[in-house]
BADREN-455822 format. One record per atom (N, C-alpha, C): y, z, x. Coordinates in steps of 0.1 Angstrom, whole numbers, plus 5000, padded with zeros to 4 digits. Layout:
<pts>
YZX
...
</pts>
This chain:
<pts>
247311896297
246611806301
246711776285
246611646279
246411596263
244911526261
244311466272
243411386273
242211446269
242311556275
240611606279
240211606290
240611496296
239611456309
240411506321
239711546330
239711616344
241111546347
242511596355
243311536366
242411516374
242011586382
241811586396
240011536398
239811476406
238611406406
238211396424
237311486429
236711446442
235711396445
235811306452
235011196461
234111256468
232711286471
232211346479
230811316485
230211346490
228711316491
227911446498
226711496492
225811616497
225611646515
226211806520
225511786533
227511736539
228111716532
229711716539
230511806540
230511896554
231412006552
232712016551
233311856548
235011866548
235011826531
233711816525
233511786510
233711956504
233011996511
232912146507
234312236512
234812186524
236312276521
237312206512
237012096508
238212026497
237812076486
236912066481
236012126467
236612296472
236612376477
237012526479
238512536476
239212416481
240412406479
240512396467
240312286457
240312216444
239812306439
239212386439
238612506424
239812646425
240212646439
241712766436
242612716432
242612616434
244612556428
244212466415
243112456410
242812406398
242712526392
242012636393
242412806390
243212826384
244012796397
245412886398
246212806382
246512696383
247312616375
246812576363
245212616359
244812616347
244312456343
243912416354
243212226353
242312236357
241312156353
240012076356
239511966365
238712026372
238511886381
237211846377
237011726386
235711686384
235411626399
233911626397
233311576415
232111486413
232411366421
231611276416
231111236436
229611206432
229311206445
229211016446
229410996460
229510886460
228510796465
227210866470
225910836475
225410766457
225810806447
225110756434
225810636431
226810566438
227110436432
227410376444
226810246447
227310136462
228510116462
229010096452
230810036449
232010156457
231810266451
232410396458
231610436473
230110426474
229910456491
230510296497
230510176497
231810126503
233510126500
233710156494
235310196493
235410326497
235110436500
235010566506
234410616519
233610546521
232310576529
233010626545
234210636546
234710666560
235910736554
236410816543
237110866539
236710966533
235511016530
235311116521
235211256527
235811386522
235911336507
237611316501
237611236489
238911166484
239111266473
240411296473
241011366461
241711226453
241811266440
242411186433
243111266420
244011226416
245311336408
245511206397
245411246383
245911156375
245510956378
243910976385
243710856387
244110766399
245010836409
245910776418
245110856430
245210786440
244410846454
245610926459
245511026460
246211176467
245911256479
245111226486
244511286498
243011236501
242811216518
241311226521
241211336538
239811366534
239611456546
239711556544
241111576542
241611746540
242611706528
242411866520
243211866510
244011986513
245711946511
246212046512
246812116498
246712236498
246812306485
248512356478
249212326493
250612326485
251112186479
250412096486
250411956484
249811946468
248811946466
248211976457
248812026442
248812166441
249812256437
251012156430
251912116437
252912066434
252911906424
251711846427
251111716424
251111736410
250111836405
249411956395
251112026386
251712026392
252512146382
254312076382
254311956392
255811896393
255911776386
</pts>
């Protein structure tokens, strides 16, 4: 990772059990492959609320949407290492 920016972004909202599940997968995979992630609450941004309200949690890798609702650990690992 050359830019210093996390490669993975998790869009979530407080109290979302799917977000909790996604966070656990992302934390584990990122720790395994040595990557960072950032988490952004869509509740803090009306534009993000409008865009992702029905899809959270949403995972982006390298700025592109990778998954929503559930995070497949093998797929995320491939995206980060492939």
